[in-house]
Steps between C-alpha positions, in 0.01 A plus 500: 500500500436850371787739424422856610737644235281380213333774298229262381373153593590394145873571554700178500854399586742457210748330729436321826751445778586154631491419870846482657458133591322397178604404148307524174585351161505834315672692780787733407734732689469873444636817662176515703511137616386158380176497313300362211285645221133562565241312294428790268865519391507126431184525287639797307824320426325181386247682283776705334685182415223256407205703373 
């Protein structure tokens, strides 16, 4: 699915929203709704800690 608001095809989501009827392990509540971190945030956090 392509988002028309992207400025570039290389833009990526920092946070993804969970489906209303779904549940994910890393899901958290926020003022904008339930969601989870995108892959790039996870990689950044792990590399900052372990590399």
